[in-house]
N, C-alpha and C positions, 0 to 999 in steps of 0.2 A: 504494500500500500504506500503510495507516494505521500511524503510528508512535506508540507508547505512551510518550511522553516527558513530562517535567514541564510543558513549555510547552503541549503539546496537552491534557494532562489538566486544567490550569488553565483553558484556553479552553473546553473542554467544560463544565466546572463553571459558568462564567459564563453560558454559553448556556442551561443548564438541560436537563431531560429531552428536550424537543422538539427543541432544537438538536442534542443528541447523536444523537437518532434521525435527523435530517437528515444528519449526518455519515456515519452507517452506511449510509444510503440511497445516497449518492454512491458509497461503496466497493462496495456490492453491484452497482450498475448498471455500474460500470467492470469488474467481474470476471465478471458473469453477464448475458448478453443477454436472458435470460428473466425477469429481475426487473422487475416493474411496481409503481408506487405508485398507490394508490387513496385518495381523500380525499372527505369529505362537506363541502365548502365550507370547509375548514380548512387550505388550503395553507400559509399563513403560520404559523398556530399549530401546524402539524405539523412545522415546521422544513424545509419542502420548497421554499423559494424558490430556493435554489441548484440543487436537483434539477430544478425546472421550467425553469430557464434552460439547464441542460446537457443535459437529456433531455426536451424538451417532448412528444415523441411517446410517452413511456412514463409519463406522469402523466395519470390520469383523475379528473376532478372530477365527482362525482355530485350535487352540490348537497346540500340537506338531505333526503336520501333514503337513510338508513343501511341500512334493510332491503333495498332494491334493490341497494345496493352489495355487500352480502354475497352475494346471489344472483349478481351479475355476477362477483364474485371467484371463486366456485365454478365458474362456466362457464370463466373464464380458466384456472383450475387444471386443469380437465378437459382443456384443450387443450395442456397442457404448460408453461404459464407459472407463475411464482412470484409471486402477487399479495400485496403487503403493504398491508393495509388500515389506515387511520389515522383515528381520530376520538376524541371524548371517551369515556372508559371506560364511563360510565353509558349512553351511546348505543349502543356496539358490543356491550354485553353484555345488559343488561336490556331495552332497546328492541328489540334484534335477537335475542331469546332463541330464537324458533322457527327463524329462518334459521341461527343458529349451531349449534343442535342438529341440524338436518337436513343442512345443506350442509357443515358442517365435521366435526361429531362422527360422525354416522351414515355419511356418504359418505367419510369419511377423506381429504378433499381437503386438500392442503398450503397452505391459506390461512394467512397470518401476520397475526394481528390485534394491532394496537398500541393499547392502551387509554391514551390521553393523560389527564393530570391526574387520575389515580386518587386515592382518598382525599380529602384536603382541598385539593389544589392549586388547584382552581377554586371553593373554598368561598364566596368572596364572591358567587357567582352563585346560591347557595341549594342546597337539597336536591336539586333536579333534576340538578345538576352534581357533586354529591358521590357518588362511587362507593365505597361502603363495604361492599358485599355481593357484588361481582363474583367474588371468589375462591370464595365458597361455591357460586355457580352454575357457574363454569367448571370447578372441580375435580370436580364431580359428573358431568360429561359424559365418556363413554368416549372414548378415543383422543386426547384433546387434552392437549398439553403446556402447563403453566402456569408462567410465569417472572415473578419480581418482583425486578428488579435493584436493587442497593444504591446505586449512584451512576451518574454519566454514563459513566464508563469501562466499567462493567459493562453499561450499556444498549447501548453499541456492540458489545461482545462478544456479548451475548445476541441482538441482532438479526442479526448476521452468522452466528452459530452456528445460529440457527433456520432460516435460509435454506438451510443445507447439509443439512437433514434432510427426509424425506418426510412429516413429521407435521404435522397442523394444530396451530397454536401460538397461545397468547395471552400477550402480554408486557405486564405492568402497570407503567406508569410513574408513580412517586410522587415527591413533593418539588417545591419551588419553583425558580424561576430562582436562579442563584448557589447551586447545589446543593452541600452539604457533600461534601468529598472523602473517600472511604473508602480507595481504592486510589491511592497516590502513584506507583506504578510498575507495569510489566507483571506479569501473573500468569496462572496457568493456569485458564481458565474451561471447565468441562464441564457441560453440561446434566445435571441430576440428581445432581450431586456438590457437597455443601456445602463451604464454605471456612471454615477456622478462622482468625479474625482475631487472636485472642490466647488464651492458655491460662491457666487458673487452677484452683483446687482446690475452692472452696466452692459457687459458683453458676455455672450455664451459662445464658447468655441466648441463646436461639435467636431470631434476628431476621430479618426480611425487608424488602426495599424500603428506604424512607427510615429505618426504625427501626434499621437496622444502625448508622448513625452515632450515633443517640441511645443505642443500647446501648453503644457504645464510650465515650461520655461518662459514662454511668451507671456503667460499670465503673471509670472513674477516680475518681468520687466514692466508690464503695464501697471502693476501696483505702485511702482516707483513714480509713475505719472499720475497717480490718484485715480486710476481706472480699475474698477472691481470686476473680476472675471469668474464666470462659471466654466468649468472644463467638463465636458460630457464625452465619455468614451462610448462611441457608437460601434461596438465590436461586431454587431450583426448588421449587415447591409440589407439582407433579405432573410426573414421578415423584419422590416424596420420597426423600431419602437416609436410609433406614431404619437403615443401619449407624451413621451419625453420631449419630442420635438415641439408639440403644441404647447406644452408647459413652458418650455424655453421661449417660445414665441410670445407668450403672454407676459413674461417677467423681465425681459431685457430690451435694451434700446437697439442692439445690433446682434445678429447671429453671424457666426463665422464658421464655414466648413473647412476642414484641413485634411488633406489626403495626399498620399504619395502615389498619385494617379492622375490621369487626364481629368480636367474639370468637366469634360463632356462625358456624361453617362455614368459617373461614379457617385460618390457621396453627395456632392453638391446637387447633382440632378435629382437624386432620390429625395433629399430634404426639400428641394424646391417643389417637387411634385406634390408632396404632402401639404406644404404651405399653400400652394395654389388651389388645391381642392378645399382648403379650409377658409378661403376668402382673404380678406385684408390681413396682411402680415407684416412683421418686422423686416427691415431690410436685411439682405443676406450678402455677405462678402465671401466669394469663393477663393480659397487658397489651395493651389494644387499646381499641376503641370499644365501650362497654358497652351495646350494643343500643339505641341512640337516634340520632335525627337532630340533629346539632349546629346551633346557630344560625349564620346567615350571619355571616361575619367574616373577618378576616385569617388567614392560615395559622398564624402563631405563636399567635394567640388560640385557634383551634380545637384546635390540638395540646395546649395547656395545659388547655382545657376538658375534653378527653378523657383527661387524665392521661398524655400521651405525651411530656412533656419529661423531661430527664434527672433533674432534682432530684425530681420527683414519682415517677418510676420508682424512684429510690433509696429513697424513703420506703416505698413499697409492698413492696419487696424486704426491707427491714430488718424491717418488721412481720411479714412471712411467716416469716422466719427465727426 
């Protein structure tokens, strides 16, 4: 049984998203004999080396054949297994668009899709490995749950929670190794239920994935300017926590969405859709990737190039106010 203590949380942070996923994989295998891990030649980069040693007969390596892997996962799910599919986010979404649409979405099969290195985590490898449009695609598909955890602790909770549901699920992993810690102790994680990190009166930053930590840092900077911020971790993009959004709409002067994703089709679009259906609403400032492909480079460089660092976020929020 996983213990959510300070030592483990720090270890998961050092390992990064893939390592945290590997920890969850061990926990799932020990508690459910139907859980299988599928990878496309990325056993090490999926954090599955320990899983491979402990459960060699429950790990399937399909090589660089991601579309085939999705089809095989569907077949395994049809036979009563819980297949957890692991590969780069850009490969398991856009490259496998037809297979995901038919075998997961249309057939409602409980395949759990883990999108590694989403956003800029593998940005040094160029645009082919930068997954900045996956939320737009995945949230448009019927029947699929879409989760974007804030840190490594939440990754573990999300992976374990997803395996306990009958729903096809996409879990988007953002952030580099030595991932900043958002949750320093155990907390209640529920799919579809946003988590309030802190409360304020002026601005509500609705963030997802890696941007939750950056939103927390931005809130600290804004406090020095006398601006009070709520930070809301919207870890589930679908189903969206509509009540949390409408409450934020009623209580604040400005809403800000923060995502390591194109501002088209992701969190900003999802929040705006909710607000438009609700009628008159608070102004919304989108902070994300402004519909372009970033240059190859280090993770910090690409985050700043896209205006996703705390200091640049602070400037944009003050301008909007």
